[in-house]
C-alpha positions in Angstrom: 16.1 -35.1 -57.3 16.2 -38.7 -56.5 12.9 -41.2 -56.5 11.7 -43.5 -53.5 13.1 -47.0 -53.8 10.5 -49.9 -54.4 11.3 -50.6 -50.4 10.8 -47.4 -49.7 7.4 -47.3 -51.1 6.5 -50.5 -49.5 7.6 -49.3 -46.0 5.7 -46.3 -46.4 2.5 -48.3 -47.9 2.4 -50.3 -44.8 2.9 -47.4 -42.6 -0.2 -45.5 -44.4 -2.1 -48.8 -44.0 -1.4 -48.7 -40.2 -1.8 -45.1 -39.9 -5.0 -45.3 -41.5 -6.6 -48.1 -39.8 -5.8 -46.6 -36.5 -7.5 -43.5 -37.6 -10.7 -45.3 -38.7 -10.4 -47.1 -35.0 -10.5 -43.5 -33.1 -12.6 -42.1 -35.1 -15.4 -44.9 -34.4 -14.5 -44.2 -30.6 -15.2 -40.6 -30.8 -18.5 -40.9 -32.9 -19.5 -43.9 -30.4 -18.6 -41.0 -27.4 -19.5 -37.8 -28.8 -21.9 -38.8 -31.6 -21.8 -38.5 -35.1 -22.5 -34.7 -35.7 -19.9 -33.4 -32.9 -16.9 -31.3 -33.8 -14.7 -34.4 -33.1 -16.3 -36.4 -35.3 -16.2 -33.8 -38.1 -12.6 -33.4 -37.6 -11.8 -37.1 -37.4 -13.5 -37.5 -41.1 -11.7 -34.7 -42.4 -8.4 -36.4 -41.5 -9.5 -39.6 -42.9 -10.3 -37.9 -46.2 -7.0 -36.1 -45.9 -5.2 -39.6 -45.5 -7.3 -41.1 -48.3 -6.2 -38.2 -50.5 -2.3 -38.7 -49.7 -2.4 -42.5 -50.4 -3.8 -41.4 -53.6 -1.1 -39.2 -54.3 1.3 -42.0 -53.2 -0.3 -44.2 -55.6 0.3 -41.6 -58.4 3.7 -41.0 -57.5 5.0 -45.1 -57.1 3.5 -45.3 -60.8 5.3 -42.2 -62.1 8.6 -43.9 -60.5 7.8 -47.0 -62.4 6.4 -49.0 -60.0 2.6 -51.1 -59.8 1.1 -48.1 -57.6 -2.3 -50.0 -57.3 -0.3 -52.9 -55.6 1.1 -50.8 -53.2 -1.1 -48.0 -51.9 -4.9 -49.0 -51.0 
């Protein structure tokens, strides 16, 4: 089994930041249109929580791969 390189972790980190930012923007839009109690708002919030959990797992993996996970993933 091979690990991600530092460059691969950096690229993935950039993509995850962009994805998280975009998902938060879309969530805000959905809440503004359908309200905070809507099923859509709930689903967006769950998706954001899952992305945050994925980022934490990526941070842990980067550390296990010998890279500064805290500097790569937020």
